[in-house]
C-alpha positions as CSV (number, residue, x, y, z in Angstrom):
1,M,35.0,0.0,-23.4
2,G,37.5,1.8,-21.3
3,E,36.6,-0.2,-18.0
4,S,39.0,-3.1,-17.1
5,I,38.0,-6.6,-16.0
6,T,38.7,-5.7,-12.5
7,A,35.9,-3.4,-12.3
8,L,33.5,-5.9,-13.4
9,T,34.2,-8.4,-10.6
10,P,32.8,-8.2,-7.1
11,S,36.0,-6.7,-6.0
12,A,35.4,-3.5,-7.9
13,T,35.7,-0.3,-6.0
14,A,32.0,0.6,-6.8
15,N,29.3,-0.5,-4.7
16,V,31.4,-1.5,-1.8
17,P,29.5,-0.2,1.5
18,N,31.1,0.9,4.8
19,R,34.0,-1.6,4.9
20,G,36.5,-2.7,2.4
21,S,38.1,-5.9,3.7
22,V,38.4,-9.0,1.4
23,R,38.8,-12.7,2.3
24,T,41.4,-14.4,0.4
25,T,42.6,-18.1,0.6
26,S,45.4,-20.0,-1.0
27,A,44.8,-22.0,-4.2
28,P,45.4,-25.3,-2.8
29,A,43.3,-24.6,0.3
30,R,40.6,-23.0,-1.7
31,V,40.3,-26.0,-4.1
32,T,40.2,-28.4,-1.1
33,A,37.4,-26.4,0.6
34,M,35.5,-26.3,-2.7
35,Q,35.6,-29.9,-3.2
36,R,34.7,-30.6,0.3
37,A,31.7,-28.1,0.2
38,M,30.7,-29.3,-3.2
39,S,30.4,-32.9,-2.0
40,N,28.3,-31.9,1.1
41,A,26.2,-29.8,-1.3
42,S,25.5,-32.8,-3.5
43,S,24.6,-35.0,-0.8
44,N,22.2,-32.5,0.8
45,S,21.3,-29.5,-1.5
46,N,18.8,-28.1,0.9
47,H,21.2,-27.5,3.7
48,V,24.0,-25.6,2.1
49,P,24.8,-22.6,4.2
50,H,24.2,-19.4,2.4
51,H,27.6,-17.8,3.0
52,Q,29.3,-21.1,1.9
53,Q,27.4,-21.0,-1.4
54,V,28.3,-17.2,-1.9
55,S,31.8,-18.3,-1.1
56,L,32.0,-21.0,-3.4
57,L,30.1,-19.2,-6.2
58,V,32.7,-16.3,-6.2
59,D,35.8,-18.4,-5.9
60,C,34.6,-20.6,-8.8
61,T,33.7,-17.7,-10.9
62,Y,36.6,-15.3,-10.1
63,G,39.4,-17.5,-8.6
64,G,39.2,-15.8,-5.3
65,A,39.0,-12.6,-3.4
66,V,35.6,-12.6,-1.8
67,P,34.7,-9.1,-0.9
68,E,33.1,-8.4,2.6
69,E,29.9,-7.2,1.0
70,V,29.3,-10.8,-0.3
71,C,29.1,-12.4,3.1
72,P,29.1,-9.7,5.9
73,R,28.1,-12.2,8.7
74,E,31.1,-14.3,8.3
75,H,33.6,-11.4,7.7
76,D,34.7,-11.0,11.1
77,A,35.1,-14.5,12.0
78,L,37.1,-15.1,8.6
79,A,39.1,-11.9,8.8
80,S,41.2,-13.4,11.5
81,E,42.5,-16.2,9.2
82,L,43.7,-13.7,6.5
83,P,47.6,-13.2,6.2
84,A,48.8,-10.0,7.8
85,D,49.6,-8.4,4.5
86,L,46.1,-9.0,3.1
87,K,44.2,-7.4,6.1
88,M,42.8,-3.9,5.3
89,P,41.9,-1.5,8.0
90,I,38.2,-0.5,8.3
91,P,37.6,3.2,7.5
92,E,36.2,5.5,10.1
93,L,32.5,6.3,9.7
94,N,30.6,9.4,10.2
95,A,27.4,8.8,12.0
96,D,25.9,11.9,10.3
97,D,26.5,10.6,6.7
98,D,23.4,9.4,5.2
99,E,24.8,8.1,1.8
100,D,27.8,6.3,0.9
101,D,29.5,8.2,-1.8
102,T,33.0,7.4,-1.1
103,E,35.0,4.8,-3.0
104,I,37.2,2.4,-0.9
105,E,40.3,1.0,-2.6
106,V,39.7,-2.7,-2.6
107,P,42.9,-4.8,-3.8
108,D,42.2,-7.4,-6.4
109,Y,43.8,-10.7,-5.6
110,R,42.2,-12.5,-8.3
111,T,44.4,-14.0,-10.8
112,Q,43.8,-12.6,-14.4
113,D,44.6,-16.0,-16.2
114,H,41.8,-17.6,-14.1
115,V,39.7,-20.4,-16.0
116,I,36.2,-21.1,-14.7
117,N,35.6,-24.5,-13.8
118,L,32.4,-24.9,-15.7
119,V,31.2,-28.3,-14.0
120,Q,31.4,-27.0,-10.6
121,L,29.8,-23.6,-11.6
122,R,26.8,-25.7,-13.0
123,K,26.4,-27.6,-9.7
124,L,26.6,-24.4,-7.7
125,S,24.1,-22.7,-9.9
126,S,21.6,-25.6,-9.9
127,L,21.3,-24.9,-6.1
128,G,20.1,-21.6,-6.7
129,I,22.3,-18.4,-6.9
130,P,22.0,-15.7,-4.2
131,D,20.3,-12.7,-4.9
132,E,22.8,-10.6,-3.0
133,G,25.7,-9.0,-4.9
134,S,26.8,-9.1,-8.6
135,H,26.4,-12.8,-9.1
136,R,23.5,-14.1,-11.1
137,G,24.0,-11.8,-14.1
138,V,27.5,-12.9,-14.4
139,V,26.9,-16.5,-13.9
140,W,24.1,-16.5,-16.4
141,R,26.3,-14.8,-18.9
142,V,28.9,-17.6,-18.6
143,L,26.2,-20.6,-18.4
144,L,24.6,-19.4,-21.6
145,G,28.0,-19.0,-23.5
146,Y,28.0,-15.3,-24.0
147,L,31.3,-15.0,-21.6
148,P,34.1,-17.3,-22.2
149,L,35.8,-19.4,-19.4
150,E,38.9,-17.5,-19.4
151,L,38.5,-14.2,-17.5
152,S,41.4,-12.7,-19.6
153,Q,39.0,-12.7,-22.8
154,W,36.1,-10.8,-21.1
155,E,37.0,-7.2,-21.7
156,G,37.9,-7.4,-25.4
157,L,34.7,-9.5,-26.2
158,L,32.3,-7.3,-24.2
159,Q,33.7,-4.2,-25.9
160,E,33.2,-5.7,-29.3
161,K,29.7,-7.2,-28.7
162,R,28.4,-4.0,-27.0
163,Q,29.7,-1.9,-29.7
164,L,28.1,-4.1,-32.4
165,Y,24.5,-3.9,-30.8
166,H,25.0,-0.1,-30.7
167,S,25.5,-0.1,-34.5
168,Y,22.5,-2.2,-35.0
169,C,20.3,0.0,-33.2
170,A,21.7,3.1,-34.9
171,D,20.7,1.6,-38.4
172,Y,17.1,1.5,-37.5
173,F,16.3,4.2,-34.8
174,V,16.6,7.8,-34.6
175,Q,17.7,8.1,-31.0
176,T,20.3,5.7,-29.3
177,H,20.9,7.7,-26.5
178,D,19.9,4.9,-23.8
179,V,21.5,2.4,-25.8
180,R,24.9,4.1,-25.8
181,T,24.9,5.4,-22.2
182,G,22.6,3.1,-20.2
183,D,21.0,5.9,-18.2
184,A,17.7,4.0,-18.2
185,L,19.6,1.0,-16.5
186,R,22.2,2.7,-14.3
187,C,20.4,3.4,-10.9
188,R,22.8,4.1,-8.1
189,K,20.9,3.0,-5.0
190,R,21.0,5.1,-1.8
191,Q,22.6,3.1,1.1
192,R,22.3,4.2,4.7
193,R,25.2,3.3,6.9
194,R,23.4,3.0,10.0
195,G,19.9,2.9,11.1
196,R,17.0,0.6,10.4
197,V,16.6,-0.2,6.6
198,V,13.0,0.8,5.2
199,S,11.5,-0.6,2.1
200,V,10.8,2.3,-0.3
201,P,9.9,2.6,-4.0
202,S,12.7,2.2,-6.4
203,Y,12.4,5.7,-7.5
204,A,12.6,7.0,-4.3
205,R,15.9,5.4,-3.5
206,T,17.8,5.9,-6.7
207,I,19.4,8.7,-8.4
208,V,19.0,8.6,-12.1
209,P,20.6,10.9,-14.6
210,P,18.4,13.2,-16.4
211,S,17.3,11.7,-19.8
212,P,16.8,13.7,-23.1
213,D,13.4,14.4,-24.4
214,P,11.9,12.0,-27.0
215,P,12.7,13.0,-30.6
216,E,9.9,14.8,-32.5
217,A,8.0,12.9,-35.2
218,V,10.0,12.6,-38.2
219,F,8.8,13.7,-41.6
220,L,6.7,11.3,-43.6
221,P,6.7,11.4,-47.5
222,D,3.4,11.2,-49.1
223,S,4.1,8.2,-51.1
224,L,4.9,6.4,-47.8
225,L,1.5,7.4,-46.5
226,V,-0.3,6.4,-49.7
227,Q,1.3,2.7,-49.5
228,W,0.6,2.7,-46.0
229,K,-3.2,3.2,-46.4
230,Q,-3.3,0.9,-49.3
231,Q,-2.3,-1.9,-46.9
232,G,-5.3,-1.0,-44.8
233,K,-3.3,0.4,-41.9
234,D,-4.1,3.2,-39.4
235,L,-2.1,6.4,-40.1
236,H,-2.0,7.0,-36.2
237,V,-0.1,4.0,-35.7
238,L,2.4,5.0,-38.2
239,E,2.9,8.3,-36.5
240,S,3.4,6.7,-33.1
241,L,6.1,4.6,-34.5
242,T,8.1,7.6,-35.9
243,K,8.2,9.4,-32.6
244,G,9.0,8.4,-29.1
245,W,11.8,6.6,-27.6
246,N,12.0,4.1,-30.5
247,A,11.2,6.3,-33.5
248,L,12.3,4.4,-36.5
249,K,14.4,5.9,-39.2
250,V,12.7,6.8,-42.6
251,S,15.4,5.7,-44.7
252,E,15.7,6.3,-48.7
253,P,13.1,4.0,-50.4
254,N,13.8,1.4,-53.2
255,I,13.2,2.9,-56.7
256,K,11.2,0.5,-58.9
257,S,12.7,0.7,-62.2
258,N,9.8,-0.8,-64.2
259,D,7.3,1.7,-62.6
260,L,8.4,5.1,-63.7
261,G,10.7,5.4,-60.7
262,K,8.1,5.1,-58.3
263,P,9.5,4.8,-54.7
264,D,8.9,1.4,-52.9
265,W,8.5,1.6,-49.1
266,K,8.0,-2.2,-48.5
267,D,11.1,-2.5,-46.3
268,F,10.2,0.3,-44.0
269,I,6.4,-0.8,-43.8
270,E,7.6,-4.3,-42.7
271,S,9.7,-2.8,-40.1
272,A,7.1,-0.5,-38.8
273,T,4.5,-3.4,-38.8
274,L,7.0,-5.6,-36.9
275,L,7.8,-2.9,-34.4
276,D,3.9,-2.3,-33.9
277,E,3.4,-5.9,-33.2
278,I,6.2,-6.2,-30.7
279,H,5.2,-2.9,-29.0
280,K,1.6,-4.4,-28.4
281,D,3.1,-7.4,-26.7
282,V,5.8,-5.6,-24.8
283,V,3.4,-3.0,-23.1
284,R,1.4,-6.0,-21.6
285,T,4.7,-7.7,-20.1
286,H,4.7,-7.7,-16.3
287,P,2.1,-4.9,-16.1
288,D,2.3,-5.0,-12.3
289,L,6.1,-5.0,-11.8
290,S,7.2,-1.7,-10.2
291,F,10.5,-2.1,-12.4
292,F,8.5,-1.3,-15.5
293,L,6.3,1.5,-13.8
294,D,9.1,3.6,-12.3
295,P,7.9,7.2,-13.2
296,D,11.3,8.8,-12.2
297,Q,12.6,10.1,-15.6
298,N,10.4,8.0,-17.3
299,L,12.4,4.9,-16.3
300,G,9.4,2.5,-16.8
301,D,8.7,3.5,-20.4
302,R,12.4,3.6,-21.3
303,R,12.9,0.1,-20.1
304,Y,9.9,-1.1,-22.0
305,A,11.4,0.7,-25.0
306,A,14.7,-1.3,-24.3
307,L,12.8,-4.6,-24.5
308,E,11.2,-3.4,-27.8
309,R,14.7,-2.6,-29.3
310,I,16.3,-6.2,-28.4
311,L,13.4,-8.0,-29.7
312,F,13.2,-5.8,-33.1
313,V,16.9,-5.9,-33.8
314,W,16.8,-9.5,-33.1
315,A,14.0,-10.4,-35.5
316,K,15.6,-8.0,-38.3
317,Y,18.7,-10.0,-38.1
318,N,17.2,-13.3,-38.0
319,Q,14.7,-13.4,-40.7
320,G,14.4,-17.3,-40.6
321,V,12.8,-17.3,-37.2
322,R,11.5,-13.7,-36.8
323,Y,9.4,-12.6,-33.8
324,V,7.0,-14.9,-32.0
325,Q,4.5,-14.0,-29.2
326,G,6.3,-15.3,-25.9
327,M,9.8,-14.0,-26.7
328,N,8.6,-10.8,-24.8
329,E,8.4,-12.8,-21.5
330,L,11.8,-14.3,-22.0
331,V,13.5,-11.0,-22.8
332,S,11.8,-9.2,-19.9
333,A,12.9,-11.7,-17.1
334,M,16.4,-11.7,-18.4
335,Y,16.6,-7.9,-18.8
336,Y,15.3,-7.5,-15.2
337,V,17.9,-9.6,-13.6
338,L,20.8,-7.8,-15.6
339,A,19.5,-4.6,-15.0
340,N,19.2,-4.9,-11.4
341,D,22.8,-6.0,-11.0
342,T,24.4,-4.3,-8.1
343,N,27.6,-3.3,-10.1
344,E,26.5,-0.3,-12.0
345,I,29.0,-1.1,-15.0
346,W,27.2,-4.6,-15.6
347,S,23.8,-2.9,-15.3
348,A,24.5,0.0,-17.6
349,A,25.1,-2.5,-20.5
350,A,22.2,-4.8,-19.5
351,E,20.4,-4.2,-22.9
352,A,23.3,-5.1,-25.0
353,D,24.1,-8.0,-22.8
354,T,20.6,-9.1,-22.8
355,Y,20.4,-9.2,-26.6
356,W,23.4,-11.3,-26.8
357,I,22.4,-13.7,-24.2
358,M,18.9,-14.0,-25.8
359,N,20.5,-14.6,-29.2
360,T,22.2,-17.5,-27.7
361,L,19.1,-18.8,-26.0
362,F,17.1,-18.2,-29.0
363,M,19.4,-20.2,-31.4
364,E,19.0,-23.1,-29.0
365,M,15.3,-23.0,-28.9
366,Q,14.7,-21.8,-32.7
367,D,13.2,-25.2,-33.7
368,V,10.4,-24.4,-31.3
369,F,9.6,-21.2,-33.1
370,V,10.1,-22.1,-36.8
371,A,6.8,-23.6,-38.0
372,D,8.6,-25.8,-40.7
373,L,10.1,-27.8,-37.9
374,D,7.1,-28.3,-35.8
375,D,6.9,-32.1,-36.9
376,A,10.7,-32.7,-36.2
377,D,11.7,-34.1,-32.9
378,T,13.3,-31.1,-31.7
379,G,10.2,-29.0,-33.1
380,I,7.1,-28.1,-30.9
381,Q,5.1,-31.2,-31.8
382,G,8.2,-33.6,-31.3
383,R,8.5,-32.1,-28.0
384,M,4.8,-32.5,-27.1
385,A,5.1,-36.1,-28.1
386,N,8.1,-36.7,-25.7
387,L,6.1,-35.0,-23.0
388,H,3.1,-37.2,-23.6
389,A,5.3,-40.2,-23.6
390,L,7.1,-39.4,-20.4
391,L,3.7,-38.5,-18.5
392,T,2.3,-42.0,-19.9
393,R,5.2,-43.9,-18.5
394,H,5.2,-42.4,-15.0
395,D,1.6,-41.4,-14.4
396,P,-0.8,-43.3,-16.8
397,E,-3.9,-42.6,-14.7
398,V,-3.7,-38.8,-15.3
399,Q,-2.8,-39.1,-18.8
400,E,-5.9,-41.3,-19.5
401,H,-8.1,-39.1,-17.7
402,L,-6.9,-36.1,-19.6
403,Q,-7.2,-38.0,-22.8
404,E,-10.8,-39.1,-22.0
405,L,-11.6,-35.4,-21.3
406,G,-10.1,-34.4,-24.7
407,I,-7.2,-32.3,-23.2
408,D,-4.2,-32.6,-25.4
409,A,-0.7,-31.6,-24.3
410,S,-0.6,-28.8,-26.7
411,F,-3.6,-27.1,-24.9
412,Y,-1.0,-26.1,-22.1
413,A,2.6,-27.1,-22.8
414,I,3.2,-25.2,-25.9
415,R,3.0,-21.9,-23.8
416,W,5.3,-23.8,-21.0
417,W,8.0,-24.3,-23.8
418,T,7.8,-21.2,-25.6
419,T,8.0,-19.0,-22.5
420,L,10.3,-21.5,-20.5
421,L,7.6,-21.3,-17.9
422,S,8.0,-17.6,-17.2
423,R,4.3,-17.0,-17.4
424,E,3.3,-19.8,-14.9
425,F,5.1,-18.5,-11.9
426,L,6.1,-15.4,-10.1
427,L,9.0,-13.8,-11.4
428,P,11.2,-14.8,-8.4
429,D,10.1,-18.3,-8.8
430,T,10.9,-18.0,-12.5
431,I,14.6,-16.7,-12.0
432,R,15.2,-19.6,-9.5
433,L,13.8,-22.0,-12.1
434,W,16.1,-20.6,-14.7
435,D,19.1,-20.9,-12.3
436,S,18.8,-24.7,-12.5
437,M,17.9,-24.8,-16.0
438,F,20.7,-22.7,-17.5
439,A,22.9,-24.9,-15.5
440,S,21.7,-28.1,-17.2
441,T,23.5,-29.4,-20.3
442,R,20.1,-30.4,-21.7
443,K,17.6,-27.8,-21.4
444,D,14.8,-29.3,-23.3
445,N,15.2,-32.5,-21.2
446,F,15.2,-30.5,-18.0
447,L,12.2,-28.6,-19.0
448,R,10.5,-31.8,-20.1
449,Y,10.9,-33.5,-16.5
450,V,9.8,-30.1,-14.6
451,C,6.7,-30.1,-16.9
452,V,5.6,-33.7,-16.2
453,T,6.2,-32.9,-12.5
454,M,4.0,-29.9,-12.6
455,V,1.3,-32.1,-14.0
456,M,1.8,-34.9,-11.4
457,L,2.0,-32.2,-8.5
458,I,-1.6,-31.4,-9.0
459,R,-2.8,-35.1,-10.0
460,D,-5.4,-35.3,-7.4
461,D,-7.3,-32.1,-8.5
462,L,-7.0,-33.2,-11.9
463,L,-8.5,-36.6,-11.4
464,K,-11.5,-35.0,-9.7
465,G,-12.1,-32.2,-12.3
466,D,-13.9,-32.1,-15.5
467,F,-12.8,-30.6,-18.7
468,S,-13.1,-27.0,-17.7
469,A,-11.6,-27.5,-14.3
470,C,-8.5,-29.4,-15.4
471,L,-7.9,-26.9,-18.3
472,R,-8.1,-24.0,-15.9
473,L,-5.5,-25.9,-13.6
474,L,-3.1,-26.5,-16.5
475,Q,-3.3,-23.0,-18.1
476,S,-3.4,-21.0,-14.8
477,Y,-0.9,-23.1,-12.8
478,P,-1.5,-22.7,-9.0
479,P,1.4,-21.4,-6.7
480,C,3.8,-24.0,-5.6
481,H,7.2,-24.4,-3.7
482,M,9.9,-24.0,-6.5
483,D,12.6,-25.8,-4.5
484,N,10.2,-28.7,-4.0
485,L,9.3,-28.8,-7.7
486,L,12.7,-28.8,-8.8
487,E,13.8,-31.5,-6.3
488,S,10.9,-33.8,-7.3
489,S,11.8,-33.5,-11.0
490,K,15.4,-34.1,-10.3
491,S,14.4,-37.3,-8.1
492,L,12.2,-38.4,-11.0
493,W,14.9,-38.2,-13.7
494,I,17.5,-40.0,-11.4
495,Y,15.0,-42.8,-10.6
496,E,14.2,-43.4,-14.2
497,S,17.8,-43.4,-15.0
498,Q,18.7,-45.8,-12.4
499,I,15.9,-48.1,-13.4
500,T,16.8,-48.0,-17.2
501,L,20.4,-48.6,-16.4
502,A,19.6,-51.6,-14.2
503,C,17.3,-53.1,-16.8
504,H,19.8,-52.5,-19.7
505,K,23.1,-53.3,-17.9
506,A,22.3,-56.1,-15.5
507,G,19.6,-57.7,-17.9
508,I,16.7,-57.7,-15.3
509,G,13.0,-57.0,-15.6
510,L,11.2,-53.8,-14.9
511,H,9.2,-55.4,-11.8
512,Q,12.7,-56.7,-10.5
513,A,14.5,-53.5,-10.9
514,L,11.6,-51.7,-9.2
515,N,11.7,-54.1,-6.2
516,T,15.5,-53.9,-6.1
517,I,16.1,-50.0,-6.4
518,Y,14.4,-48.0,-3.8
519,P,13.1,-44.6,-5.1
520,P,14.8,-41.3,-4.0
521,P,12.7,-39.0,-1.8
522,G,10.5,-36.4,-3.5
523,I,9.0,-38.6,-6.3
524,I,5.4,-38.0,-6.6
525,M,4.7,-40.7,-9.2
526,G,7.1,-43.2,-11.0
527,F,6.3,-45.8,-13.4
528,G,2.7,-45.6,-12.5
529,L,3.5,-46.1,-8.7
530,R,2.6,-43.9,-5.9
531,N,5.9,-42.3,-4.8
532,G,7.7,-44.7,-7.1
533,V,7.4,-47.6,-4.7
534,A,6.8,-51.1,-6.3
535,P,3.9,-53.3,-5.2
536,K,4.9,-56.3,-3.2
537,S,4.9,-60.0,-4.4
538,R,2.1,-62.6,-3.7
539,T,4.3,-64.3,-0.9
540,E,5.2,-60.8,0.8
541,Q,1.6,-59.7,0.7
542,L,0.6,-63.1,2.6
543,E,3.3,-62.7,5.0
544,E,2.2,-59.1,5.5
545,A,-1.4,-60.0,6.1
546,G,-0.4,-62.9,8.6
547,E,1.7,-60.3,10.5
548,K,-1.2,-57.8,10.7
549,A,-3.7,-60.6,11.8
550,A,-1.4,-61.9,14.5
551,A,-0.9,-58.3,15.8
552,K,-4.6,-57.8,15.7
553,V,-5.4,-60.8,17.7
554,E,-2.8,-60.2,20.1
555,E,-4.4,-56.8,20.6
556,I,-7.9,-58.2,21.2
557,T,-6.7,-60.9,23.6
558,T,-5.0,-58.3,25.7
559,A,-8.0,-56.1,25.8
560,M,-10.4,-59.1,26.7
561,A,-8.1,-60.1,29.6
562,A,-7.9,-56.7,30.9
563,S,-11.7,-56.5,30.8
564,A,-12.2,-60.0,32.4
565,H,-9.8,-59.0,35.1
566,G,-11.9,-55.9,35.9
567,W,-15.1,-57.9,35.9
568,L,-13.8,-60.8,38.2
569,G,-12.5,-58.2,40.7
570,R,-15.8,-56.5,40.9
571,A,-17.6,-60.0,41.4
572,N,-15.2,-60.9,44.3
573,R,-15.8,-57.6,45.9
574,L,-19.6,-58.2,45.7
575,Y,-19.1,-61.8,47.0
576,R,-17.4,-60.7,50.0
577,K,-19.9,-58.0,50.7
578,Y,-22.9,-60.1,50.7
579,S,-21.2,-63.1,52.5
580,D,-20.4,-60.8,55.4
581,R,-24.0,-59.4,55.3
582,Y,-25.4,-62.9,55.5
583,A,-23.1,-64.0,58.3
584,N,-24.3,-60.8,60.2
585,N,-28.1,-61.4,59.7
586,S,-27.7,-65.1,60.7
587,S,-26.2,-64.4,64.1
588,Q,-28.7,-62.0,64.7
589,R,-31.5,-64.3,64.2
590,R,-30.0,-67.0,66.2
591,S,-29.7,-64.6,69.2
592,Q,-33.3,-63.7,68.8
593,S,-34.6,-67.2,68.7
594,V,-32.9,-68.1,71.8
595,D,-34.4,-65.0,73.6
596,D,-37.9,-65.9,72.4
597,G,-37.3,-69.7,73.6
598,A,-36.3,-68.7,77.1
599,D,-39.4,-66.6,77.5
600,S,-41.8,-69.3,76.4
601,D,-40.1,-72.0,78.6
602,S,-40.5,-69.8,81.5
603,S,-44.4,-69.4,81.1
604,R,-45.2,-73.3,80.7
605,P,-43.8,-76.7,80.9
606,V,-42.1,-78.3,77.8
607,S,-43.4,-81.7,76.7
608,K,-41.7,-84.0,74.7
609,S,-43.4,-83.2,71.4
610,D,-42.9,-79.7,71.9
611,S,-39.2,-80.4,72.1
612,S,-39.4,-82.2,68.7
613,D,-41.3,-79.4,67.0
614,A,-38.8,-76.8,68.4
615,L,-35.9,-78.6,67.2
616,V,-37.4,-79.1,63.6
617,S,-38.2,-75.4,63.6
618,C,-34.8,-74.6,64.7
619,K,-33.3,-76.6,61.7
620,L,-35.5,-75.0,59.2
621,S,-34.6,-71.5,60.4
622,D,-30.7,-72.2,59.8
623,E,-31.5,-72.1,56.0
624,P,-29.7,-69.0,54.4
625,T,-32.0,-66.3,53.2
626,L,-30.3,-63.5,51.1
627,P,-31.4,-60.1,51.7
628,P,-33.2,-58.2,48.8
629,Q,-30.7,-56.8,46.2
630,S,-30.8,-53.4,44.2
631,E,-31.9,-53.4,40.6
632,D,-28.3,-52.3,39.6
633,E,-26.7,-55.2,41.6
634,D,-29.1,-57.7,39.8
635,V,-28.1,-56.4,36.5
636,Y,-24.4,-56.7,37.3
637,L,-24.7,-60.2,38.8
638,S,-26.6,-61.3,35.7
639,A,-23.8,-59.8,33.5
640,I,-21.2,-61.6,35.6
641,L,-23.2,-64.9,35.1
642,N,-23.4,-64.4,31.4
643,A,-19.8,-63.6,31.0
């Protein structure tokens, strides 16, 4: 490989659109800013500014020199802080130019002896790696151990590993054009300097070098055809495996010394059977993803062929593990990320780099794929037992419900483990999940807490469902917010660690620890408790009940006082109303009685007895008589008396 490491960093001359300024800070200032931002990020991971995260990621990976394309919004403000000798003039742009084919000289201020701080890189990656720029592919290479921490060792290692993979492919396949040149991966995107950005298919915005035609079918000896038929295999399958993009080489057969020199095609038949098995799984991988459906220069088929080569070569050189269904899901997601790198030098070598990265990842997961290790703690059954124990500890209600329905963890979690959850979520969510998983030092433990959190996230639906409904939920997991899922699983792990440490170090009981340590936000269930909140003691419950009763009595008293005040006011108004009416009626009757008496006196003389009768009648007429009341007023007065 003739490229230097400078070309592999974001400061490379390729893919620098429009402007070429860079932002560089001094080493002490950069370390101080990184530590301060990392402390803020760890305290509040959901509010890290995007430009700050990109800047820290590039500083941590490359040791400085953040190009303008990484954070264009902040470039103008940061450019004023650069020393005068580091500033670069912005080249003049032609408004009529439609494509950016010019390469701008961008100086590389990165120190060649930079050593990556792996701890800080893990923290930054766990927050999610930005999609823009050439970051995720490089960071994944470092986190999974493919690239060393010393940047000075990258060039020699990459050249050695890529050439070794090319030789592996040449041993088995007739044509290795795409392996050597990477034409199926190198897609130079058209970039408009000005104007509105329009979303178009990938084949409409890329320039792809023409590819050679697939090789013709190779000659198949009659002895090979006979042995192939004897094993009950279809000849059409054999013919398809010896032509196309991954045409197998028909090497010299082994000669049986004890069978009159009869050729033995056992090795070739095993290779053809393995390639056919891989091909059947690969063509069903992401069938709706445009990346594998690109018709331009047969890019979709050639990318599928790249997946087949990676899996086939790995299986041939790892006979103890071999190929297992589900590996195609892992390889396709990794290949997609590396092939879509904005740096064409990285993307052109995506196939070889994917092989070596997945080789490291498969070695960590090999106990899951080996049937002889199923019962071991690191085997698939051992991991299912650990998952069952963790779910029982934190959500026994759901676990008992699933157990009553006859749903074992192996019904759904085996696929979760073997595919690293790549089939349960959409590809962008899977990539975000892998950012945090690859940053973890214990990937199996990380995945275990994520799986338990996934079950608890749909616990309400599970508790209401029967066997078919629960199994359908677990095998076809509903969409969810990936950041919330990761935050909940992280909170569960932190809370369990705090409780366990308090019980072991402080020597206190579980109940006391749960009442002492308040759970972090985001926990769904913890130690069988909703949101991880411990129940209150008997004394606390009585005090809380007394406070609630006192508050209720005060509320009722206030309402009754307000109601009584309204009733008394209404009664007072009615009393004044009828009092005034009675006074008016009394005065009118008195005046009328006086007038009638005067008329009778003028007509006849008054005797002593008449005077006495008149006095008695006058006294009787002074008795109060209330006027007739309406029906509503009677009801109202009755209500007042009853109150």
